[in-house]
C-alpha atoms as one frame of an Amber mdcrd trajectory, in Angstrom:
protein
  72.216  39.962 -88.445  73.455  39.206 -84.953  74.363  42.766 -83.956  70.805
  43.960 -83.248  70.420  41.124 -80.727  73.120  42.480 -78.448  70.998  45.207
 -76.824  68.384  42.598 -75.938  70.924  40.482 -74.089  72.161  43.544 -72.306
  68.646  44.491 -71.309  68.010  40.969 -70.037  71.189  41.075 -68.006  70.249
  44.438 -66.575  66.790  43.181 -65.620  68.229  40.123 -63.860  70.718  42.150
 -61.892  67.947  44.579 -60.920  65.782  41.753 -59.579  68.716  40.430 -57.579
  69.267  43.862 -56.133  65.592  44.119 -55.172  65.699  40.726 -53.444  68.862
  41.627 -51.571  67.362  44.944 -50.512  64.121  43.299 -49.367  65.899  40.661
 -47.263  67.241  43.145 -44.683  63.780  44.705 -44.509  62.133  41.333 -43.713
  64.810  40.479 -41.171  64.327  43.872 -39.551  60.572  43.319 -39.224  61.080
  39.873 -37.681  63.624  41.283 -35.251  61.241  44.034 -34.227  58.391  41.562
 -33.671  60.639  39.365 -31.532  61.761  42.399 -29.534  58.162  43.505 -28.952
  57.168  40.014 -27.817  60.155  39.852 -25.481  59.325  43.225 -23.937  55.681
  42.208 -23.563  56.682  38.951 -21.877  58.972  40.739 -19.456  56.257  43.299
 -18.729  53.648  40.608 -18.067  56.040  38.724 -15.807  56.875  41.890 -13.893
  53.191  42.717 -13.569  52.492  39.195 -12.309  55.260  39.464  -9.736  54.088
  42.916  -8.676  50.549  41.616  -8.218  51.853  39.293  -5.539  52.755  42.372
  -3.528  55.797  41.015  -1.726  58.712  38.647  -2.091  58.265  35.137  -0.689
  60.853  32.819   0.832  60.152  29.234   1.914  62.528  27.830   4.542  62.615
  24.363   6.090  64.338  24.543   9.473  63.118  21.097  10.552  65.783  18.363
  10.448  65.626  16.450   7.148  65.658  13.098   8.968  62.356  13.886  10.722
  58.841  13.234   9.426  58.061  16.954   9.485  61.212  17.870   7.587  60.695
  15.275   4.857  56.977  15.931   4.410  57.362  19.698   4.271  60.009  19.379
   1.556  57.973  16.836  -0.412  54.455  18.248  -0.157  55.012  21.993   0.250
  58.453  23.097  -0.965  59.273  21.013  -4.039  55.950  21.694  -5.763  55.555
  25.340  -4.706  52.441  24.586  -2.657  53.582  26.585   0.374  53.917  29.723
  -1.743  50.529  29.162  -3.373  48.884  28.711   0.033  50.423  31.984   1.194
  49.260  33.960  -1.845  45.761  32.481  -1.699  45.418  33.356   1.982  46.796
  36.832   1.371  44.315  37.611  -1.408  41.386  36.725   0.840  42.611  38.759
   3.808  43.538  41.802   1.719  40.155  41.772  -0.030  38.384  41.793   3.345
  40.546  44.448   5.029  41.465  46.781   2.158  38.552  47.092  -0.283  39.882
  50.390  -1.672  42.702  52.902  -1.303  41.054  54.660   1.653  42.024  51.740
   3.896  45.712  52.109   4.849  47.903  49.034   4.685  50.978  48.013   6.575
  54.223  47.925   4.649  54.880  44.293   3.712  57.818  43.692   1.390  58.960
  40.162   2.211  57.288  37.176   3.861  59.194  34.063   4.885  57.216  30.876
   5.522  59.374  28.746   7.792  58.878  25.236   9.100  60.199  25.510  12.655
  62.677  23.055  14.090  60.469  22.359  17.114  56.783  22.495  18.010  55.356
  25.876  18.928  53.094  26.490  21.924  49.968  24.399  22.443  47.715  27.259
  21.336  49.494  28.226  18.120  50.294  26.163  15.047  51.714  29.269  13.383
  53.201  32.550  14.562  54.048  35.692  12.642  56.601  38.275  13.712  58.118
  41.344  12.135  61.705  40.413  11.422  64.581  41.312   9.156  66.905  44.239
   8.733  64.363  46.255   6.735  60.826  47.346   7.631  58.049  45.259   6.168
  59.725  41.864   6.524  57.727  39.148   8.294  58.388  35.539   9.244  55.564
  32.997   9.533  56.746  30.018  11.583  54.833  26.740  11.293  54.768  24.048
  13.960  56.166  20.642  12.854  53.132  18.913  14.352  51.166  20.173  11.346
  52.988  17.539   9.270  51.915  14.506  11.286  48.406  13.928   9.844  47.946
  12.376   6.407  49.123  14.566   3.541  45.655  15.853   2.586  44.803  16.758
   6.181  48.251  18.282   6.634  47.600  20.553   3.648  44.349  21.766   5.198
  46.024  22.297   8.574  48.889  24.270   7.034  46.482  26.375   4.961  44.427
  27.244   8.045  47.531  28.086  10.090  48.902  30.295   7.305  45.566  32.121
   6.940  45.571  32.938  10.641  49.163  34.160  10.478  48.456  36.315   7.413
  45.438  37.829   9.171  47.609  38.757  12.165  50.222  40.197   9.822  47.779
  42.637   8.183  45.655  43.601  11.190  46.271  46.886  12.955  46.149  46.583
  16.742  45.907  50.143  18.014  49.663  50.166  18.646  49.259  47.191  20.953
  46.310  48.659  22.882  43.477  46.743  21.179  41.984  44.025  23.417  43.182
  40.528  22.550  39.594  39.292  22.296  38.960  41.816  19.507  42.036  40.972
  17.456  41.589  37.220  17.956  37.941  37.414  16.901  39.039  39.272  13.766
  41.702  36.633  13.101  39.077  33.889  13.479  36.714  35.716  11.131  39.348
  36.396   8.465  40.711  32.851   8.640  37.248  31.370   8.165  36.176  33.794
   5.436  32.516  34.412   4.769  31.524  31.161   6.493  32.428  32.357   9.966
  32.947  29.686  12.571  29.914  28.787  14.615  31.474  29.977  17.849  29.510
  31.176  20.836  30.607  34.437  22.470  33.716  33.917  24.564  33.964  34.520
  28.284  35.106  37.954  29.336  38.487  38.177  30.981  37.556  41.287  32.955
  36.811  41.101  36.652  33.178  42.167  36.277  32.232  38.779  34.745  30.019
  40.549  32.210  29.368  38.513  29.058  30.431  39.968  25.725  29.688  39.312
  22.075  33.112  39.427  20.521  33.534  36.371  18.308  34.009  35.525  14.656
  30.317  34.742  14.394  29.317  38.132  15.821  31.698  39.927  13.462  30.082
  38.051  10.591  26.689  39.210  11.864  27.877  42.837  11.881  29.463  42.447
   8.443  26.147  41.248   7.039  24.353  44.070   8.828  26.625  46.694   7.264
  29.079  45.606   4.607  32.717  46.587   5.150  32.397  46.608   8.942  35.527
  44.510   9.545  37.601  46.675   7.190  36.406  49.857   8.913  37.114  48.409
  12.351  40.638  47.493  11.286  41.172  51.002   9.893  39.955  52.498  13.178
  42.606  50.480  15.035  45.513  51.849  13.029  46.757  54.498  15.451  44.949
  53.829  18.703  42.218  51.773  20.302  38.960  53.141  21.622  35.730  51.456
  22.650  34.058  53.862  20.229  35.802  52.141  17.316  33.054  49.516  17.164
  30.346  52.194  17.090  32.144  54.159  14.375  32.680  51.094  12.199  29.061
  49.970  12.580  27.509  53.419  12.288  25.283  52.892  15.344  25.979  52.090
  19.018  27.216  48.507  19.117  26.095  47.559  22.637  22.351  47.411  21.840
  23.192  45.322  18.779  25.260  43.031  20.982  22.414  42.719  23.503  19.916
  41.855  20.785  22.338  39.366  19.261  22.895  37.615  22.583  19.180  37.546
  23.341  18.421  35.988  19.961  21.226  33.453  20.358  20.070  32.526  23.866
  16.470  32.143  22.745  17.511  29.959  19.822  19.669  27.793  22.074  16.878
  27.358  24.631  14.371  26.512  21.921  16.614  23.802  20.520  18.015  22.335
  23.737  15.497  22.824  26.552  11.873  21.717  27.087   9.065  24.323  27.055
   8.867  24.317  30.869  12.392  25.687  31.091  11.620  28.439  28.596   8.879
  29.864  30.823  11.377  30.792  33.510  14.124  32.083  31.235  15.078  35.749
  30.916  16.562  37.584  27.970  19.907  39.335  27.854  18.176  42.692  27.756
  16.397  42.305  31.109  18.806  44.191  33.311  21.875  42.109  32.472  25.095
  43.865  31.586  26.499  43.335  28.138  30.107  44.110  27.268  31.709  44.129
  23.867
């Protein structure tokens, strides 16, 4: 009576061993899938990190050359180095300048591979809170030196002062200068414009350094006027200064002769100033910039 039961036990044993085999065979498959997912996520993370680093465009070094026992040395370490603020200021300034000067691939860039932001060990000249020079053993390496006097105001004002100084240095770094032949008033006006962004400083036209004493328009405010008149003007002017400087660069960037535009701009500015500052009797004897006066760019 018991013999017929033996095949059933054998079948049950065979079924159990088969299930165990299936489980053991499925375990490597599950582990393989998990491993593949982890590998894909790791590759994606590395790719995103590399893309993020590449978007910065260049390597950044932050150096504090000011003595650590000085106010400037301590504040720069505390407020700009330890929290990464100096690097963020640099990247923020760079994005703004690059967007203004290089709107598309037709605008050639300088080669910039490494930028060092350095707190100098001594104050720079009275006129500059930051300087930028091409330095390093390889092309494309620049050093932005900051004056320690930037650290003396309160921390919030120091941050604004450093940000403004870095923006000016970044603008100088990216600007072409006609191989050194572009007039300083042109490059400085472009630096002022780029450092102030769309809200150009309310600066009156500067005095001409030439011996003819002719007034000229070149200022951040005038560049903003031309940019509003024809978008991309500043980028085109910078591109025109890549290989050489010519007075015709302004005309080419604007698309029309710039001197009449300058004359009209000065006349409008003078009229507005007289209207706001002088009584009507003085206006009767005033003359406009277009009445025989010479206007230089």
